C-alpha positions as CSV (number, residue, x, y, z in Angstrom):
1,M,-30.7,-39.7,83.4
2,D,-26.8,-39.7,85.6
3,Q,-23.7,-38.5,85.0
4,L,-22.9,-41.2,82.7
5,S,-25.8,-41.2,80.7
6,Y,-24.8,-37.3,79.2
7,R,-21.4,-38.0,79.1
8,K,-21.8,-40.8,76.7
9,V,-24.2,-37.8,75.0
10,W,-21.3,-35.8,74.6
11,Q,-18.6,-38.2,73.6
12,L,-20.7,-39.4,70.5
13,A,-21.2,-35.8,69.7
14,G,-18.2,-34.1,70.4
15,P,-15.2,-34.7,68.0
16,N,-18.4,-34.6,64.9
17,I,-19.0,-30.6,66.4
18,I,-15.6,-30.4,66.8
19,S,-14.9,-31.7,63.0
20,N,-18.2,-30.6,61.9
21,I,-16.8,-26.3,63.1
22,L,-13.5,-26.7,60.9
23,M,-15.5,-27.9,58.4
24,V,-17.3,-24.5,58.5
25,S,-14.6,-22.4,59.2
26,I,-13.3,-22.8,55.8
27,S,-16.5,-20.9,54.8
28,F,-16.1,-18.3,57.2
29,A,-12.4,-17.7,56.4
30,H,-13.5,-17.3,52.8
31,L,-15.5,-14.5,53.8
32,W,-12.9,-13.2,55.8
33,I,-9.7,-13.1,53.9
34,V,-12.2,-11.5,50.4
35,A,-13.7,-9.2,52.8
36,P,-11.1,-6.7,51.8
37,L,-11.9,-6.7,48.4
38,G,-15.3,-5.1,48.8
39,S,-19.3,-6.0,48.9
40,E,-19.3,-7.1,45.3
41,A,-16.7,-9.8,46.0
42,S,-18.6,-11.0,49.4
43,A,-21.9,-11.4,47.4
44,A,-20.0,-13.4,45.2
45,V,-18.5,-16.2,47.4
46,V,-22.1,-16.1,48.7
47,T,-23.5,-16.8,46.1
48,G,-20.6,-19.5,45.0
49,G,-20.8,-20.7,48.5
50,R,-25.0,-21.6,47.9
51,I,-24.4,-23.6,44.9
52,H,-21.5,-25.6,46.6
53,F,-23.7,-26.6,49.7
54,L,-26.3,-27.2,47.1
55,L,-23.6,-29.9,45.2
56,M,-22.8,-30.7,48.9
57,A,-25.9,-32.1,49.2
58,A,-25.6,-35.2,47.5
59,A,-22.3,-36.4,49.1
60,M,-23.7,-35.6,52.8
61,A,-27.2,-38.0,51.5
62,L,-24.9,-40.4,50.7
63,S,-23.1,-40.6,54.6
64,V,-25.9,-41.2,56.1
65,A,-26.3,-44.2,53.7
66,T,-22.9,-45.0,54.4
67,T,-23.6,-44.4,57.8
68,A,-25.9,-47.6,57.9
69,V,-24.2,-50.0,55.6
70,V,-20.9,-49.4,57.4
71,A,-21.8,-49.5,60.7
72,R,-24.7,-52.5,60.8
73,A,-21.3,-54.7,58.8
74,W,-19.3,-53.9,61.5
75,G,-21.5,-54.7,64.4
76,A,-21.7,-57.7,63.0
77,E,-18.7,-58.2,63.1
78,D,-17.8,-58.5,59.6
79,T,-14.6,-56.3,58.7
80,S,-14.7,-57.2,55.0
81,E,-18.1,-55.9,54.6
82,A,-17.6,-52.7,55.8
83,S,-14.0,-52.2,53.9
84,A,-16.3,-53.2,50.7
85,A,-19.3,-50.7,51.6
86,T,-16.8,-48.5,52.1
87,T,-15.0,-49.1,49.0
88,S,-19.0,-48.9,47.4
89,S,-19.4,-45.8,49.6
90,L,-16.2,-44.5,47.5
91,S,-17.1,-45.0,44.6
92,L,-20.5,-44.1,44.3
93,S,-19.5,-40.5,45.5
94,I,-17.0,-40.0,42.9
95,L,-19.5,-41.1,40.3
96,I,-22.1,-39.0,41.6
97,S,-19.4,-36.0,42.2
98,I,-18.1,-36.3,38.9
99,I,-22.1,-36.0,37.1
100,L,-22.9,-32.9,39.2
101,G,-19.7,-31.4,38.7
102,T,-20.3,-31.4,35.4
103,V,-23.7,-29.3,35.3
104,T,-22.6,-27.1,38.0
105,Y,-19.1,-26.1,35.3
106,L,-21.8,-26.0,31.8
107,C,-24.2,-23.7,33.6
108,A,-22.9,-21.6,35.7
109,D,-23.5,-18.9,34.3
110,Q,-27.7,-19.6,34.4
111,M,-27.1,-20.3,38.3
112,V,-25.4,-16.9,38.9
113,G,-28.6,-15.3,36.9
114,L,-30.8,-16.5,39.1
115,F,-29.5,-13.9,41.8
116,K,-29.5,-10.8,39.8
117,L,-26.5,-9.7,40.8
118,D,-25.0,-6.8,39.7
119,P,-22.8,-7.0,36.7
120,A,-19.1,-7.6,39.1
121,S,-20.3,-9.3,42.0
122,S,-21.7,-12.4,38.6
123,K,-19.0,-12.3,36.8
124,M,-17.1,-13.7,39.9
125,A,-19.8,-15.3,41.8
126,A,-19.4,-17.7,38.3
127,D,-15.6,-17.4,38.4
128,Y,-15.7,-18.7,41.8
129,I,-18.1,-22.0,41.1
130,R,-16.7,-22.8,37.9
131,P,-13.8,-24.3,39.9
132,T,-15.7,-25.3,42.7
133,A,-18.0,-27.3,40.6
134,I,-14.6,-29.6,39.0
135,L,-12.8,-29.8,43.0
136,N,-16.1,-30.9,44.7
137,I,-15.4,-34.2,44.0
138,V,-12.7,-33.5,46.9
139,F,-15.5,-32.5,49.1
140,A,-17.2,-35.7,48.2
141,I,-14.0,-38.2,48.9
142,T,-13.4,-36.5,52.5
143,L,-17.3,-36.5,53.8
144,T,-17.2,-40.7,52.5
145,I,-13.4,-41.1,53.9
146,A,-14.9,-39.8,57.4
147,T,-18.2,-41.2,57.6
148,S,-16.6,-44.5,56.8
149,F,-14.7,-44.3,60.1
150,R,-17.2,-42.6,62.0
151,A,-19.1,-45.4,61.5
152,I,-17.1,-48.2,63.1
153,G,-16.4,-46.0,66.7
154,D,-13.1,-44.3,65.0
155,V,-13.9,-40.4,65.3
156,M,-10.6,-39.3,65.9
157,R,-9.6,-40.3,62.7
158,P,-11.5,-37.9,60.6
159,L,-10.6,-34.9,63.3
160,V,-7.7,-35.1,62.5
161,F,-7.8,-35.4,58.8
162,T,-10.1,-32.5,59.2
163,A,-8.0,-31.0,61.1
164,Y,-4.5,-30.9,58.2
165,S,-7.5,-29.6,55.7
166,T,-9.5,-26.9,57.2
167,I,-5.4,-25.5,58.0
168,L,-4.1,-26.2,54.4
169,G,-7.8,-25.5,52.5
170,I,-7.7,-21.4,54.2
171,L,-3.9,-20.9,54.0
172,G,-4.0,-22.1,49.9
173,S,-7.2,-19.8,49.7
174,Y,-5.0,-17.4,50.6
175,A,-2.4,-17.5,48.7
176,F,-4.1,-18.2,45.7
177,L,-6.7,-15.5,46.3
178,Y,-3.6,-12.8,46.4
179,G,-0.5,-14.5,44.7
180,K,1.0,-15.6,48.5
181,F,4.4,-17.7,48.8
182,G,5.5,-17.6,44.9
183,L,2.0,-19.1,44.0
184,P,0.0,-17.4,41.0
185,E,-2.8,-14.7,42.2
186,L,-5.9,-15.7,39.9
187,G,-8.4,-13.6,42.4
188,I,-12.2,-15.3,43.2
189,S,-11.4,-18.4,41.5
190,G,-8.3,-19.0,43.3
191,I,-10.3,-19.4,46.4
192,P,-11.5,-23.1,46.1
193,W,-8.5,-23.9,43.7
194,G,-7.2,-23.3,47.2
195,T,-8.9,-24.5,48.9
196,G,-9.1,-28.2,46.8
197,L,-5.9,-28.5,47.1
198,G,-5.6,-28.4,50.9
199,Q,-7.8,-31.0,51.1
200,G,-6.4,-32.7,47.9
201,L,-3.2,-33.3,49.6
202,V,-4.6,-34.4,53.4
203,L,-6.7,-37.4,50.8
204,L,-3.6,-38.4,48.7
205,W,-2.4,-39.1,52.1
206,F,-4.7,-41.2,53.0
207,F,-5.5,-43.5,50.3
208,L,-1.4,-43.5,50.0
209,H,-2.1,-45.0,53.2
210,W,-5.1,-46.6,52.6
211,L,-3.8,-48.7,49.3
212,T,-1.1,-49.9,51.5
213,R,-3.5,-51.4,54.1
214,S,-2.6,-49.5,56.9
215,Y,-5.6,-49.1,58.0
216,V,-8.5,-51.2,59.7
217,L,-11.0,-50.5,56.4
218,K,-9.4,-51.8,53.7
219,P,-9.8,-51.4,50.0
220,K,-12.2,-54.0,47.7
221,P,-11.8,-53.2,44.6
222,S,-13.6,-56.5,43.2
223,E,-16.2,-54.4,45.7
224,A,-16.3,-51.4,43.9
225,F,-19.4,-51.8,41.5
226,N,-21.0,-54.2,43.3
227,K,-24.9,-54.1,42.1
228,D,-26.3,-55.0,45.6
229,R,-24.2,-53.4,47.5
230,L,-25.2,-50.2,45.3
231,S,-28.7,-50.4,45.9
232,Q,-28.5,-50.3,49.3
233,L,-26.9,-47.8,49.7
234,I,-29.2,-45.9,46.7
235,Q,-32.0,-46.8,48.5
236,I,-31.7,-45.7,52.0
237,G,-29.7,-42.4,50.8
238,A,-32.5,-41.4,48.3
239,P,-35.1,-39.7,50.9
240,A,-31.9,-38.3,52.5
241,A,-31.3,-36.9,49.5
242,L,-34.6,-35.8,49.0
243,E,-34.8,-33.9,51.7
244,Q,-31.3,-32.6,51.4
245,I,-32.6,-31.4,47.4
246,L,-35.7,-28.9,49.4
247,I,-34.0,-27.9,52.0
248,Q,-30.7,-26.8,49.5
249,S,-33.4,-25.3,47.0
250,S,-35.4,-23.4,49.8
251,F,-32.0,-22.4,51.1
252,L,-31.9,-20.7,47.7
253,L,-35.1,-19.4,46.5
254,F,-34.9,-17.4,49.6
255,M,-31.7,-15.8,48.7
256,M,-32.9,-14.6,45.3
257,L,-35.9,-13.0,48.0
258,V,-33.0,-11.1,50.0
259,A,-31.3,-10.4,46.8
260,G,-34.0,-8.0,45.3
261,Y,-32.8,-5.9,48.4
262,G,-29.5,-4.8,46.4
263,T,-25.9,-5.8,46.7
264,A,-25.4,-5.0,50.4
265,A,-28.6,-6.9,51.7
266,F,-27.7,-9.5,50.5
267,A,-23.7,-9.6,51.1
268,A,-25.6,-9.7,54.4
269,Y,-27.5,-12.4,54.3
270,G,-25.1,-14.6,53.2
271,I,-22.4,-13.4,56.0
272,G,-24.7,-14.1,58.4
273,I,-25.6,-17.6,56.8
274,T,-22.0,-18.3,57.4
275,V,-22.0,-17.2,60.9
276,L,-25.3,-19.7,61.5
277,S,-23.2,-22.7,60.1
278,V,-21.3,-22.9,62.8
279,C,-24.2,-23.0,65.4
280,I,-25.8,-26.1,62.9
281,V,-23.0,-27.9,63.6
282,V,-23.2,-27.7,66.7
283,G,-26.9,-29.1,66.7
284,L,-25.3,-31.6,63.8
285,G,-23.1,-33.0,66.5
286,F,-26.6,-33.4,69.3
287,G,-28.3,-34.6,66.1
288,T,-26.2,-37.5,65.8
289,A,-25.8,-38.7,69.2
290,S,-29.7,-38.8,69.8
291,A,-30.2,-41.1,66.9
292,T,-27.2,-42.9,67.8
293,L,-28.7,-43.1,71.3
294,S,-32.3,-43.1,70.7
295,G,-31.9,-46.6,68.0
296,Q,-29.9,-48.6,70.5
297,H,-32.6,-48.3,73.4
298,L,-34.9,-49.0,70.3
299,G,-33.4,-52.4,69.1
300,A,-33.0,-53.0,73.0
301,L,-36.8,-52.6,73.4
302,D,-36.1,-49.6,75.5
303,P,-38.6,-47.2,74.8
304,E,-38.3,-45.7,77.9
305,G,-34.9,-44.7,77.1
306,A,-34.8,-44.1,74.2
307,I,-38.0,-41.2,75.4
308,A,-35.8,-40.4,78.0
309,N,-32.4,-39.9,75.6
310,G,-34.9,-37.6,73.7
311,W,-35.7,-35.0,76.1
312,M,-32.3,-34.9,77.9
313,T,-30.6,-34.6,74.6
314,M,-32.5,-32.1,73.4
315,R,-32.3,-30.0,77.2
316,L,-28.5,-30.3,76.4
317,A,-28.6,-28.8,72.9
318,I,-31.1,-26.3,74.2
319,I,-28.3,-24.9,77.0
320,C,-25.5,-25.5,74.6
321,M,-27.2,-23.3,71.6
322,T,-28.3,-20.7,74.4
323,I,-25.0,-20.1,75.4
324,M,-23.9,-19.8,71.6
325,A,-26.9,-17.5,70.7
326,L,-25.6,-15.3,73.7
327,I,-21.9,-14.8,72.8
328,T,-22.5,-14.4,69.0
329,Y,-25.6,-11.9,70.1
330,A,-22.6,-9.9,71.9
331,L,-20.3,-10.3,69.4
332,K,-22.6,-9.0,66.4
333,T,-20.1,-5.8,65.9
334,P,-17.1,-7.4,65.6
335,L,-17.8,-10.3,63.8
336,A,-19.6,-7.3,61.3
337,A,-16.4,-5.5,60.9
338,M,-14.5,-8.3,60.8
339,L,-16.3,-9.6,57.5
340,S,-16.7,-6.6,55.9
341,I,-15.7,-3.5,54.9
342,D,-18.4,-2.3,53.4
343,P,-20.9,-0.4,56.5
344,E,-23.9,-0.9,54.7
345,V,-23.5,-4.7,55.3
346,R,-22.3,-4.3,58.4
347,A,-25.3,-2.9,59.6
348,H,-27.2,-5.3,58.5
349,T,-25.1,-8.0,59.4
350,E,-25.4,-7.1,63.1
351,Y,-29.4,-7.2,62.6
352,F,-29.0,-10.4,61.2
353,I,-27.3,-12.4,63.8
354,L,-30.4,-10.9,66.2
355,I,-32.7,-12.9,64.3
356,L,-29.9,-16.3,64.4
357,A,-30.3,-15.6,68.8
358,I,-33.4,-15.8,68.9
359,I,-33.9,-19.1,66.9
360,Q,-31.2,-21.0,68.2
361,P,-33.0,-22.7,71.2
362,L,-35.5,-23.5,68.1
363,M,-33.0,-24.6,66.3
364,A,-31.6,-27.5,69.3
365,I,-35.1,-28.7,69.6
366,E,-34.9,-29.9,65.6
367,F,-32.0,-31.6,66.0
368,A,-32.1,-33.2,69.3
369,I,-36.0,-34.7,68.2
370,G,-35.5,-34.8,64.6
371,G,-32.4,-37.2,65.1
372,A,-34.2,-38.9,67.8
373,L,-37.2,-40.1,65.1
374,R,-34.7,-40.6,62.7
375,G,-32.4,-43.0,64.9
376,A,-36.1,-44.8,65.8
377,G,-37.0,-45.3,61.8
378,D,-39.5,-42.5,61.3
379,T,-38.0,-40.8,59.0
380,R,-40.5,-39.8,56.5
381,Y,-42.0,-37.3,59.3
382,P,-39.0,-35.1,59.7
383,L,-38.8,-34.8,56.3
384,F,-43.0,-33.4,56.1
385,V,-41.6,-30.7,59.2
386,T,-38.7,-29.9,56.6
387,F,-41.3,-29.2,54.0
388,A,-43.4,-27.6,56.6
389,G,-41.1,-24.9,57.7
390,M,-39.2,-24.3,54.3
391,I,-42.2,-24.1,52.8
392,V,-44.9,-22.3,54.9
393,G,-43.1,-21.0,57.3
394,R,-39.8,-19.8,55.1
395,L,-41.3,-19.5,51.3
396,S,-45.2,-18.6,52.2
397,I,-44.1,-16.1,54.1
398,G,-41.4,-14.4,52.5
399,F,-43.0,-14.1,49.1
400,A,-46.4,-11.9,51.0
401,V,-43.0,-9.9,52.2
402,A,-41.6,-9.3,48.9
403,Y,-45.0,-8.3,47.6
404,M,-45.8,-5.8,50.3
405,G,-42.6,-4.3,49.9
406,Y,-41.6,-4.5,53.9
407,S,-38.3,-4.5,55.0
408,V,-34.7,-6.2,54.1
409,E,-35.0,-6.9,58.5
410,I,-38.9,-8.3,58.1
411,M,-37.4,-10.1,55.1
412,Y,-35.4,-11.9,57.9
413,A,-37.3,-11.9,60.7
414,V,-38.6,-14.6,58.0
415,I,-36.9,-17.6,59.3
416,I,-37.9,-17.7,63.0
417,A,-41.4,-18.4,61.8
418,D,-39.9,-21.9,60.1
419,Y,-37.9,-22.9,62.6
420,A,-41.0,-22.5,64.9
421,I,-43.2,-24.9,62.9
422,K,-40.0,-27.0,62.4
423,A,-39.9,-27.4,66.7
424,L,-43.2,-27.1,67.8
425,L,-44.2,-29.9,65.0
426,L,-41.5,-32.1,66.2
427,V,-41.8,-31.7,69.8
428,L,-45.8,-32.6,69.2
429,R,-44.9,-35.7,67.0
430,F,-42.5,-36.8,69.8
431,R,-44.6,-35.8,72.4
432,S,-47.5,-38.3,71.0
433,T,-45.3,-41.6,71.2
434,A,-46.6,-41.9,67.5
435,W,-43.1,-42.3,66.5
436,L,-42.9,-45.1,67.8
437,E,-45.5,-46.9,66.7
438,A,-43.2,-46.4,63.2
439,A,-40.1,-47.2,64.9
440,G,-41.8,-50.7,66.1
441,K,-42.2,-51.8,62.1
442,H,-38.9,-50.9,61.1
443,L,-37.6,-52.9,64.2
444,P,-37.6,-56.3,63.6
445,L,-34.3,-57.1,61.5
446,A,-32.4,-55.5,64.1
447,V,-34.2,-56.3,67.8
448,Q,-34.0,-60.6,65.6
449,S,-30.0,-60.3,64.9
450,V,-29.7,-59.0,68.9
451,A,-32.0,-60.4,71.0
452,G,-34.2,-63.3,68.4
453,V,-37.1,-61.4,69.3
454,G,-39.8,-59.2,67.9
455,R,-41.6,-55.1,68.1
456,E,-44.2,-56.0,70.1
457,P,-42.8,-54.4,73.3
458,V,-42.2,-50.8,71.4
459,R,-45.9,-51.1,70.0
460,A,-47.7,-51.7,72.6
461,Y,-45.9,-48.6,74.8
462,A,-46.7,-46.7,72.4
463,V,-50.9,-48.6,72.6
464,E,-50.3,-48.0,76.7
465,H,-48.9,-44.0,76.7
466,P,-50.7,-42.7,73.5
467,E,-50.8,-38.7,74.9
468,E,-47.5,-39.0,76.9
């Protein structure tokens, strides 16, 4: 591939990576500002953050559908339909977040009880989760708006919104936690309230401009609950929702296993996952670029280009994430010291960061190749791969480690098996070109709308190159 192709990947991935890092930095900042309060407070924020990620799964799944529907309308130069799809997506995200938020608020104590934390950590975790459940609607709306603008190629507006939301959210969290700037001291519960207030101010700014029709995507109130469009969004988002539920549920179960080793080990795992999340969002940027380019090449009946794109993006992702791994490992001691004042938590955190460094190249493969498969329409296989890695690699081995009484360091290392299994299965799938058969089944509508031809060139390539 030439330099222009590599540059195109960076143009697609770069702004999304920066936006994602900014979003994740909020969780990182939460742990930093709460660190002086001790390991119990850190464990509470870790627990509340994980429940928040579970709530976010629905919004993230809907964002997959939003991208598909809005981008399709924009590609057809139907701005009105793109605006209507954005309005419907916002309506659906609000409805879903209200339902899930209500359930989470009412069941906060029961959810915390699953982690078997000490009484002080449990109480603080519940105090964190309740306002998080209420304010999840802010995150859901923010993500839907950002997704819609990215779908029409406007990657800078979401980046600007995210930057302001991050700054205001972190300042708000600190202010409400400790009672600064004339605001009330709310303790742990002040963290989500501060974040929600900061993000809410940016949303208010957006809606004032959106309602005055200042953007190319305009409000379509009459289309908010269009049954056909809502049905389409649900059908497209359902498989992604299933995958997100599997991922987040597996994370929760694994956290319960780690919780059995004590508060310090649990807090260190949560801190490590927060560090890992920065690496994950970099991988997500490459995954988005890979999916976009894979779909474009197959839509143009260029399977060779789709294959080359997948390997090219994988190489770039491995290089970038390996560099990140080396930097993270080199900074393991100051990172651990910054995020906890407890010596035991720091020691566990440093070891866990070593594990994170090892899995970075494997994660790069997962995001790049998984993105290429999803962009081609082969979405079932990545779901199978996620199941295999999480259930077979992580949870089965994790339960065995806990049953045999091995150390927490061995438990941390279990995640290497998870990512190794996923990387291996994805590479084997991509090398076999069997995914092109699956891609061909999904091409007719897209290809006919562009070129008036069918899927045969893609299917023929898969037959002629079965072992490539």
